[in-house]
C-alpha positions in Angstrom: -98.6 12.2 -87.6 -100.9 11.4 -90.8 -101.8 13.4 -93.3 -105.5 13.1 -95.0 -104.9 12.3 -98.5 -108.0 12.8 -99.3 -108.1 16.3 -98.0 -108.0 19.2 -100.7 -104.8 20.7 -102.1 -103.8 24.6 -102.7 -103.5 23.6 -106.3 -107.1 21.9 -106.5 -108.4 25.2 -104.8 -106.7 27.3 -107.1 -108.3 25.7 -110.1 -111.2 25.6 -109.2 -111.3 29.5 -108.0 -109.8 30.2 -111.9 -112.3 28.1 -112.9 -115.1 30.5 -111.3 -116.3 27.1 -109.3 -117.4 29.4 -106.8 -119.5 31.9 -108.3 -122.7 30.8 -107.2 -126.0 32.5 -108.7 -128.4 35.6 -107.2 -131.0 33.4 -106.1 -130.7 30.9 -103.4 -132.7 27.9 -102.2 -133.8 26.8 -99.0 -131.9 23.7 -99.5 -128.9 24.8 -100.5 -128.5 27.5 -98.2 -126.0 25.1 -96.1 -123.2 25.3 -99.1 -123.4 29.1 -99.1 -120.2 30.7 -97.8 -121.0 34.5 -98.3 -122.5 36.9 -100.8 -120.8 39.5 -102.8 -121.5 43.0 -103.4 -122.9 42.8 -106.7 -125.5 39.8 -105.4 -123.7 36.8 -106.2 -123.5 34.3 -104.0 -120.2 32.4 -103.1 -120.1 28.9 -102.7 -117.9 26.9 -100.1 -115.5 25.3 -102.2 -114.6 22.4 -99.0 -118.3 21.2 -99.6 -117.6 20.8 -103.1 -114.3 19.1 -102.6 -115.9 17.0 -100.3 -119.2 15.7 -102.5 -116.7 15.6 -105.6 -114.5 12.8 -103.5 -117.9 11.1 -101.6 -119.3 10.8 -105.8 -116.1 9.4 -107.0 -116.1 6.6 -104.2 -119.4 5.7 -105.5 -119.3 5.6 -108.7 -116.2 3.5 -108.1 -118.0 1.2 -106.3 -120.2 0.0 -109.4 -118.2 -2.8 -110.9 -119.2 -2.5 -114.3 -118.7 1.2 -115.3 -121.4 0.9 -117.8 -123.8 0.7 -115.6 -123.0 4.6 -114.8 -124.9 6.7 -117.0 -123.7 10.6 -117.5 -126.3 12.8 -118.9 -125.9 16.6 -120.3 -128.3 18.3 -122.2 -126.7 21.4 -121.7 -124.1 22.4 -124.6 -121.6 23.3 -122.6 -121.3 19.9 -120.7 -121.6 17.8 -123.4 -118.1 17.6 -124.3 -116.9 17.2 -120.9 -119.6 14.4 -120.6 -117.7 12.3 -123.6 -114.3 12.9 -121.9 -115.5 11.9 -119.2 -116.6 8.6 -120.4 -113.8 8.2 -122.8 -111.6 7.9 -119.3 -113.6 6.2 -117.0 -115.7 3.7 -119.2 -119.3 4.9 -117.8 -122.5 5.4 -120.4 -122.5 9.4 -121.6 -125.7 10.6 -123.1 -125.0 13.7 -124.4 -127.4 16.1 -126.3 -131.7 15.9 -125.6 -132.6 13.1 -123.3 -135.0 10.9 -125.0 -138.0 10.3 -122.6 -138.9 6.7 -121.7 -135.0 6.0 -121.8 -135.3 4.3 -118.1 -139.1 3.5 -118.3 -140.1 2.5 -121.6 -138.7 -0.9 -122.4 -140.1 -1.0 -126.4 -137.2 1.6 -127.0 -135.0 -1.0 -128.1 -132.1 1.2 -129.5 -132.3 4.2 -126.5 -133.7 2.1 -123.6 -131.3 1.7 -120.7 -131.3 0.4 -117.4 -128.3 2.5 -114.9 -127.6 1.4 -111.5 -126.1 5.5 -111.1 -127.2 8.3 -113.2 -125.1 11.7 -113.2 -126.4 14.4 -114.2 -124.9 18.4 -115.0 -127.8 20.1 -114.4 -130.9 19.6 -112.7 -133.0 22.0 -114.5 -132.4 20.9 -118.0 -132.1 17.3 -117.3 -135.2 16.9 -114.7 -136.4 14.6 -117.5 -133.3 12.0 -116.7 -134.0 12.8 -112.9 -137.7 12.3 -113.1 -137.5 8.6 -114.5 -134.5 7.7 -112.6 -136.7 7.9 -109.7 -139.6 6.0 -111.2 -137.1 2.9 -111.2 -135.2 3.3 -108.0 -131.9 4.9 -109.5 -129.7 6.9 -107.0 -128.8 10.3 -108.5 -125.7 12.3 -108.2 -126.1 15.8 -109.6 -124.1 19.3 -110.0 -125.9 22.1 -108.3 -126.0 25.7 -108.1 -127.4 27.7 -105.0 -130.6 28.2 -107.5 -131.0 24.7 -108.3 -133.7 22.4 -107.3 -133.1 19.2 -105.5 -136.3 16.9 -106.3 -134.8 13.5 -106.4 -131.3 14.0 -106.1 -129.4 11.9 -104.0 -125.5 13.5 -103.6 -125.5 17.2 -104.5 -122.1 18.6 -105.4 -122.4 22.6 -105.2 -120.9 24.4 -108.1 -121.0 26.5 -110.6 -122.8 24.6 -113.3 -123.5 27.2 -116.0 -119.8 28.2 -116.8 -118.1 26.3 -118.9 -114.8 26.2 -117.6 -116.1 25.1 -114.1 -118.4 22.7 -115.8 -115.2 20.9 -117.1 -113.2 21.1 -113.8 -115.9 19.6 -111.8 -115.9 16.6 -114.4 -112.1 16.7 -114.5 -111.4 16.4 -110.6 -114.4 13.7 -110.6 -112.8 11.7 -113.6 -109.3 12.1 -111.4 -109.9 11.3 -108.4 -112.4 7.8 -109.8 -108.7 6.8 -111.4 -107.3 7.5 -108.3 -109.4 5.6 -106.0 -109.1 2.8 -108.3 -105.3 3.0 -108.4 -105.0 3.6 -112.5 -102.8 6.9 -111.4 -101.0 7.6 -108.1 -102.0 10.6 -105.9 -98.3 12.0 -105.6 -98.2 12.4 -109.5 -100.1 14.8 -111.6 -102.1 13.6 -114.2 -101.3 13.9 -117.5 -104.5 15.0 -119.2 -104.7 18.8 -119.1 -108.6 20.3 -117.8 -108.8 21.9 -121.1 -109.6 19.3 -122.7 -113.0 18.8 -120.5 -114.0 22.4 -121.9 -116.5 23.3 -124.4 -115.1 24.7 -127.5 -117.6 26.8 -129.9 -117.5 24.9 -133.1 -117.7 28.0 -135.2 -114.6 29.2 -134.1 -112.7 26.1 -134.5 -113.6 25.9 -138.2 -112.7 29.3 -138.5 -109.2 28.9 -137.3 -108.0 26.3 -139.9 -109.1 28.5 -142.8 -107.4 31.7 -141.6 -104.3 29.6 -141.2 -104.8 28.0 -144.7 -105.4 31.9 -145.9 -102.0 32.8 -144.8 -100.3 29.8 -145.8 -101.0 30.4 -149.7 -100.9 34.0 -149.4 -97.1 32.7 -148.2 -96.4 30.4 -150.9 -98.0 31.9 -153.5 -95.8 35.2 -153.4 -92.4 34.4 -155.9 -89.3 33.7 -154.6 -87.4 36.2 -156.1 -89.8 39.1 -154.3 -88.1 39.6 -151.5 -84.6 40.0 -153.1 -86.5 42.7 -155.7 -87.3 44.6 -152.8 -84.1 44.5 -151.0 -82.8 46.0 -154.4 -84.9 48.3 -154.9 -83.5 51.8 -153.5 -80.3 51.3 -156.0 -82.8 50.8 -158.6 -84.6 54.0 -157.6 -81.3 56.0 -157.1 -80.7 54.7 -160.8 -83.9 56.0 -162.1 -84.0 59.5 -160.4 -80.6 60.1 -161.9 -81.6 59.3 -165.3 -84.4 61.2 -164.9 -82.7 64.3 -163.7 -80.1 64.2 -166.8 -83.3 63.9 -169.2 -85.1 66.6 -167.9 -81.8 68.9 -168.0 -81.5 68.3 -171.5 -85.1 68.9 -172.1 -84.4 71.8 -170.2 -81.7 72.9 -172.1 -83.6 72.2 -176.0 -86.7 74.3 -174.4 -84.1 77.5 -173.8 -83.6 77.6 -177.0 -87.3 78.1 -178.6 -87.8 81.7 -178.1 -84.4 82.5 -180.2 -85.7 80.1 -183.4 -89.5 81.8 -182.9 -87.9 85.2 -183.3 -86.3 84.5 -186.3 -89.3 82.6 -187.9 -91.3 85.9 -187.0 -88.9 87.9 -188.6 -88.9 85.9 -191.8 -92.7 85.5 -192.1 -92.7 89.5 -191.7 -90.2 90.3 -194.6 -92.5 88.2 -196.7 -95.7 89.4 -196.3 -93.8 93.0 -197.1 -92.9 91.7 -200.5 -96.4 90.7 -200.9 -97.7 94.3 -200.4 
């Protein structure tokens, strides 16, 4: 009995669950109802991951069938998907459009710098990337899109149901799609794990990444600025404290003894003063 090599594995299912790819929105579009498995108590809809994997395989087969990867445009206006788009383009050779989509990129030929004529586009969010979807429909270019339970499906040819509002979910879907394309093209075997980790496709906050080197440099400078004999002095500190304490005790005893003779001296001095006063009288 032969096994289906395209079937979803337990490891892939575990990755999708950890990345919250199955968590949908509170609202459901009428055409997305087929992909909903159930609804949670808090109102969030649960996406059927079997449909997610089937659409990933379908999209991978479509993209792999195009001879020139540059004819595929991958678009993400959302910040959370820009890093995934660039990594996806790096490993598959497609054309990335990360950031703001310039109007007229697919329709205005006078834009010699930004004008493109793709054969297929892949968008991360049908709402934020609506300009690219509309222009692709004008020039009869098919569209593959990541869609949530409340995403509109206008002019979308292949919809991949997933959580397209979470950074880990977006990165993982792009990672799975990239891995499946490379497997279909025979660049990586199916019986081995891909050496590229999904974390490379995840979005990272640039402000936090800039703070980490500064903290490391500060701690390194603090360590280097400490004198070499500081630790030895600290280790010998208890003995020095005991020696200083004994010397201070001896000095205090001597002072106390000298202070004890003050009353006798004071009494003799007062007697001499009295006798001198009587002689004057």
